[in-house]
C-alpha positions in Angstrom: 18.0 -12.4 5.3 17.2 -10.8 8.7 15.7 -7.3 8.5 18.0 -4.7 10.1 15.9 -3.4 12.9 16.6 -0.9 15.8 14.5 -0.1 18.8 14.8 2.0 21.9 15.9 -0.4 24.6 14.3 0.0 28.1 16.4 -0.4 31.2 18.4 -3.6 31.3 16.1 -5.1 34.0 13.2 -4.9 31.5 14.8 -6.3 28.3 17.3 -8.8 27.0 18.6 -8.9 23.5 19.8 -12.4 22.7 23.1 -12.5 20.9 23.1 -16.3 20.7 20.3 -16.8 18.2 20.7 -19.3 15.4 18.9 -18.3 12.2 18.1 -22.0 11.5 17.7 -24.7 14.1 18.1 -28.2 12.7 16.1 -29.7 15.5 13.0 -27.5 14.8 11.0 -28.6 11.8 7.4 -29.0 13.1 4.9 -30.6 10.8 1.2 -30.1 10.3 0.1 -33.2 12.2 -1.2 -31.2 15.2 -3.3 -28.9 12.9 -4.7 -32.0 11.1 -5.6 -33.4 14.6 -7.3 -30.2 15.7 -9.3 -30.0 12.5 -11.0 -33.3 13.4 -12.1 -32.1 16.8 -15.7 -30.7 17.1 -15.9 -27.0 17.0 -12.7 -26.4 15.2 -12.5 -23.0 13.4 -9.4 -21.1 12.4 -9.1 -18.1 14.7 -9.1 -14.7 13.1 -6.3 -12.4 12.2 -7.2 -8.7 12.7 -5.3 -5.7 11.3 -5.0 -2.7 13.6 -4.0 0.3 11.4 -4.6 2.9 14.0 -2.4 1.2 16.6 0.3 0.7 14.0 0.2 4.4 13.2 0.3 5.2 16.9 3.4 3.0 17.4 5.1 4.1 14.2 4.9 0.7 12.5 4.2 -0.2 9.0 1.4 -2.7 9.8 0.1 -4.5 12.9 -1.9 -7.6 13.1 -3.5 -9.5 16.0 -3.9 -13.3 16.0 -6.9 -13.5 18.3 -7.1 -16.7 20.3 -10.0 -15.6 22.5 -12.5 -17.8 20.8 -10.5 -21.0 20.4 -12.9 -23.9 20.8 -15.2 -21.7 22.9 -12.7 -21.7 25.8 -11.3 -18.1 25.4 -7.7 -19.3 25.3 -5.2 -21.0 23.0 -4.3 -23.5 25.7 -6.7 -26.2 24.4 -4.5 -26.6 21.4 -1.6 -27.8 23.5 -3.6 -29.7 26.0 -5.7 -31.6 23.5 -2.7 -32.7 21.4 -0.6 -33.6 24.4 -3.3 -35.7 25.9 -3.9 -37.4 22.6 -0.3 -38.3 22.2 -0.1 -39.6 25.7 -3.1 -41.8 25.2 -1.6 -43.2 22.0 1.5 -44.0 24.0 -0.6 -45.9 26.6 -2.5 -47.7 23.9 0.8 -48.5 22.2 -0.8 -47.5 18.9 -2.4 -44.5 17.2 -6.1 -45.3 16.7 -7.8 -44.9 13.4 -10.6 -42.4 13.7 -12.5 -39.9 11.5 -14.8 -38.4 14.1 -14.4 -37.8 17.8 -16.8 -40.5 18.9 -14.6 -43.1 17.3 -11.6 -41.6 19.1 -13.4 -41.6 22.5 -14.4 -45.2 22.0 -10.8 -46.2 21.2 -9.6 -45.1 24.7 -12.2 -46.9 26.8 -9.7 -49.6 27.6 -7.6 -47.1 29.5 -10.4 -46.3 32.0 -10.5 -45.5 34.9 -8.0 -42.7 34.2 -7.6 -39.3 35.7 -5.8 -36.2 34.4 -4.0 -33.9 36.8 -2.7 -30.4 36.1 -1.4 -27.2 37.7 -2.7 -24.0 36.2 -3.2 -20.3 36.5 -6.6 -20.9 34.9 -6.7 -21.5 31.1 -4.5 -24.6 30.9 -6.5 -26.3 33.6 -9.8 -25.5 31.9 -8.5 -26.9 28.7 -7.4 -30.1 30.4 -10.7 -30.4 32.2 -12.5 -30.0 28.9 -10.6 -32.8 27.3 -11.1 -35.0 30.4 -14.9 -34.4 30.0 -14.7 -35.3 26.4 -13.0 -38.6 27.0 -15.0 -39.5 30.2 -12.0 -39.1 32.5 -11.7 -37.5 35.9 -9.8 -34.2 36.2 -7.9 -32.9 39.2 -6.7 -29.3 38.8 -4.4 -27.5 41.2 -4.3 -23.7 41.2 -2.2 -21.1 43.1 -3.7 -19.3 46.2 -4.4 -16.0 44.4 -6.4 -17.5 41.5 -9.5 -15.5 40.6 -12.8 -17.1 41.5 -14.1 -16.8 37.9 -11.2 -18.9 36.6 -11.8 -21.6 39.3 -15.5 -21.6 38.5 -14.8 -22.0 34.7 -12.7 -25.1 35.5 -15.3 -26.5 37.8 -18.0 -26.1 35.1 -16.0 -28.6 33.0 -16.5 -31.1 35.8 -13.0 -31.0 37.4 -12.1 -31.1 41.0 -10.2 -27.9 41.9 -7.7 -27.7 44.8 -6.3 -24.3 45.8 -2.7 -24.7 46.8 -1.2 -22.6 49.5 1.5 -21.1 47.4 2.3 -19.9 43.8 2.2 -21.6 40.4 5.4 -23.5 41.0 4.0 -24.9 44.2 0.9 -26.0 42.3 3.2 -27.7 39.8 4.9 -29.7 42.5 1.6 -30.7 44.0 0.2 -31.9 40.7 3.3 -34.0 40.1 2.5 -36.1 43.2 -0.5 -37.5 41.4 1.4 -39.2 38.5 0.6 -42.9 38.4 -0.5 -45.6 36.1 -4.1 -44.3 36.6 -3.3 -40.6 36.5 -1.7 -38.6 33.7 -0.1 -35.2 34.7 -0.5 -32.8 31.8 2.4 -30.3 32.5 4.3 -27.9 30.3 7.3 -27.7 32.7 8.8 -31.1 31.7 10.0 -31.5 35.3 6.7 -32.8 36.7 5.9 -35.9 34.8 7.1 -36.1 31.3 9.2 -34.7 28.6 6.7 -36.3 26.1 3.8 -34.3 27.5 5.8 -31.0 27.4 7.0 -31.6 23.9 3.5 -32.4 22.6 2.1 -29.2 24.2 4.7 -27.3 22.2 3.8 -29.2 19.1 0.1 -28.5 19.7 0.6 -24.8 19.7 2.2 -25.0 16.3 -1.4 -24.8 14.9 -1.4 -21.1 15.6 1.6 -20.5 13.4 0.5 -22.7 10.6 -2.8 -20.8 10.6 -0.9 -17.5 10.4 1.1 -18.8 7.4 -2.1 -19.9 5.7 -3.7 -16.5 6.3 -0.9 -14.6 4.7 -0.6 -17.0 1.8 -4.4 -16.8 1.1 -4.1 -13.0 1.1 -1.1 -13.1 -1.2 0.9 -11.1 1.4 4.3 -11.5 2.9 4.5 -12.7 6.5 5.3 -10.4 9.4 8.8 -9.0 10.1 8.2 -9.7 13.8 6.1 -12.0 15.9 5.4 -11.2 19.5 4.1 -13.8 22.0 3.5 -13.8 25.8 5.8 -16.0 27.9 5.0 -18.1 30.9 7.0 -21.2 31.2 7.9 -20.7 27.5 6.0 -23.4 25.7 4.2 -21.0 23.3 7.4 -19.1 22.7 9.2 -22.4 22.0 6.5 -23.2 19.4 7.2 -19.9 17.7 10.9 -20.7 17.6 10.4 -24.2 16.2 8.1 -22.7 13.5 10.1 -19.7 12.4 13.6 -21.2 12.9 13.0 -24.3 10.8 15.1 -24.7 7.7 12.4 -23.9 5.2 11.0 -20.8 7.1 11.8 -17.2 6.5 14.7 -16.6 8.9 14.2 -12.9 8.8 11.4 -13.0 11.4 12.2 -11.3 14.7 10.8 -13.3 17.6 9.9 -11.3 20.8 8.7 -12.7 24.1 6.9 -10.7 26.7 6.6 -11.7 30.4 5.7 -9.9 33.7 8.5 -8.1 35.5 7.3 -10.0 38.6 7.9 -13.4 36.9 10.6 -12.8 34.3 12.1 -16.2 34.4 13.0 -16.6 30.7 14.6 -13.1 30.6 16.7 -13.9 33.7 17.6 -17.3 32.3 18.8 -15.8 29.0 20.8 -13.2 30.9 22.4 -16.0 33.0 23.0 -18.2 30.0 21.3 -21.1 31.8 17.9 -22.0 33.1 17.2 -20.3 36.4 14.2 -19.8 38.7 12.9 -16.4 39.8 11.8 -16.4 43.4 8.3 -15.2 44.2 6.0 -13.8 45.0 4.8 -13.6 41.4 2.1 -11.0 41.8 1.4 -9.7 38.3 -2.2 -9.4 37.1 -1.1 -11.4 34.1 -2.1 -14.6 35.9 -1.3 -17.1 33.2 2.3 -15.8 33.0 3.1 -15.8 36.7 5.7 -18.6 36.3 9.0 -18.7 38.2 10.8 -21.4 36.2 11.0 -21.9 32.5 10.1 -25.3 31.0 13.3 -27.4 30.8 12.2 -28.7 27.4 11.4 -25.3 26.0 14.6 -23.7 27.2 17.0 -25.0 24.5 14.8 -23.6 21.8 14.3 -20.3 23.7 18.0 -19.9 24.4 18.9 -20.3 20.7 15.9 -19.0 18.9 14.2 -16.0 20.6 15.7 -12.6 19.8 14.3 -10.4 22.5 12.5 -10.8 25.8 10.9 -7.8 27.4 9.5 -7.6 30.9 6.4 -5.5 31.5 4.5 -4.1 34.5 0.8 -4.4 35.1 0.2 -0.9 33.7 1.3 -2.1 30.2 -1.1 -5.0 30.3 -3.9 -2.6 31.3 -2.9 -0.1 28.6 -2.9 -2.8 26.0 -6.3 -4.2 27.1 -7.9 -0.8 26.7 -6.4 -0.2 23.3 -7.5 -3.6 22.1 -11.0 -3.0 23.4 -11.1 0.2 21.5 -10.3 -1.9 18.4 -13.1 -4.4 19.2 -10.8 -7.1 20.6 -11.6 -8.5 24.1 -8.3 -9.6 25.7 -7.5 -10.6 29.3 -4.4 -9.4 31.1 -2.1 -12.2 29.9 -3.6 -12.1 26.5 -2.8 -8.5 26.1 0.8 -8.9 27.2 2.2 -9.0 23.7 0.8 -5.5 22.8 1.9 -4.3 26.2 5.4 -5.5 25.4 5.2 -3.6 22.0 4.2 -0.4 23.9 7.2 -0.9 26.2 9.6 -1.5 23.3 8.4 1.7 21.5 8.3 3.8 24.7 12.0 4.7 24.5 12.5 4.2 28.2 16.2 3.8 28.9 19.1 5.3 26.9 20.7 2.3 25.2 20.0 1.2 21.6 19.6 -2.4 20.9 21.3 -4.2 18.0 18.0 -5.5 16.9 14.5 -4.1 17.0 11.6 -2.8 15.1 12.3 -0.4 12.2 9.8 2.4 11.4 8.0 0.4 8.7 8.1 -3.0 10.4 5.1 -5.3 9.9 4.3 -6.9 13.2 2.0 -9.7 14.4 1.1 -10.2 18.1 -0.6 -13.3 19.5 -3.5 -12.4 21.9 -3.7 -15.6 23.8 -6.9 -15.2 25.9 -10.1 -13.3 26.3 -11.6 -11.9 29.5 -11.3 -15.0 31.6 -11.9 -12.9 34.8 -14.9 -10.8 33.8 -15.0 -8.9 37.1 -11.4 -7.7 36.7 -11.9 -7.0 33.0 -15.0 -4.9 33.7 -13.0 -2.9 36.4 -10.2 -2.2 34.0 -12.6 -1.4 31.1 -14.9 0.8 33.1 -13.5 3.8 31.3 -11.0 4.1 28.4 -9.1 7.0 27.1 -8.7 6.9 23.3 -5.3 8.1 22.0 -5.4 11.8 21.2 -8.8 12.3 22.8 -9.8 14.6 25.6 -12.5 13.2 27.9 -12.7 9.6 28.9 -15.2 7.4 26.9 -17.5 4.8 28.2 -16.7 1.3 26.8 -19.1 0.3 24.0 -22.0 -1.7 25.4 -21.2 -4.8 23.3 -17.9 -5.1 25.3 -19.2 -4.4 28.8 -20.2 -7.2 31.2 -18.2 -9.9 29.4 -19.1 -13.4 30.5 -17.7 -16.8 29.8 -18.8 -18.3 26.6 
C-alpha cells in the first residue's frame, strides 16, 4: 500500500503532483536481460549505494541514500548503460539474430559483417561520450552533435573516445534534428527521443537503465533492508525516469514507492507536459547549468510511462544544483550539476516555498534514495562551484578537502 506522505509544495510553476498515476502498469515489467548484458562487458562493477545520515537529519527524513553513478564503466555517468544496450539490440536487429558470446571479443567479431558502420548521436555530453565509447569498442565511426553552449571539457571527453564532434548552432533539440539527418543503412542514430530515428533505440535505452534499479533492489536485499519509500531521479527527455516507472510500477514490485522527477526550471518539459495532459515542448533558450537536462521535448516513447507512473515532478533553479553539489562534496561524493539535481529537488521539496500542501509527499520519517547520475564532467565549472563550501550549521566557509579539488576525467 502507498505510504501516506505530505510535503510543502512550492509555487505551482515549480512542481506538479500527478493525480493520474496507476499503481501497477501492465505494460511495465522489465526483466534482468540488460543487467546480464552489462555484467559481460569489460569493467562492469555494481555502483555504490551510500547512506547520508547527516543530510537526512538536516532534511527531516528517516534515512537518505545515494546511488552514485559517477564511476560507471569509468565514464562518470550512467548513460553508458542505455547506450551500450541500445546499440547492442540495434546490432542484433541488423544481424537478424542475437549472437552467442561469452566475452566482448566474441561479440565484436560477430558484428564485423556490418562494417563499415557509423553511430550518430545528439548530446549534452554524457550520452555522446557513451556512444563514442561503444563505437570505439566495436570499431565503428562516431559522429556526435552538441549544442552551442556545450562545455569544452565535455567536447574533449567525447573526442578522446575517437568521435568527430560537431557543434550545432542551437540548443539540444536542434542537435537532435541534425543527428537525425544522418540515419541510413550505414549510420545508426542512437537517440532517446524516439522522434529521430527509432522507437526501438529509445525503448532499449530505457531498458538499459533498468540495471540501476535492479542493482538497488539487490543492495537492499543483501542488507536485509526494506527498499526506499521514495526514489528521486533527474529528468531530461525522461528516459531514466521512464525506467524507474517501469521498474517500480511493474506488477510484482512494491507499489508504495513514490517516484519523483527533477528537471531544470529552464527546461521543464515533462512538468509542463504533465500539467497539459499531453506531450508538449518548452521553448528555449534552455540555459540551466544542468547541461544534461536541458531538453525542450520529452521522449515520445517515455511519455506514456511518465504520464501514468511518475508521482511528482519538481523544477529547480541552478542554485539548488549548486547547493546539492556542495552538500554531496561534503559527504565525499563528487557530482556534476545534472548529477546533483535529485538532491537539489529534495531540498526544493523540503524548503516549504509556496503555501499549498500536496496530496502526496515525504513524511517525516521517509526513507529516500536519490540517483546521482554523473560526476564532475566539467572540471573547471566544478572547481569554481567547489572553491568554498559552507557546511550546515557552521560559521566560516571551509576549503574543499584536497582529495576533491582539481577533479579530472578518469
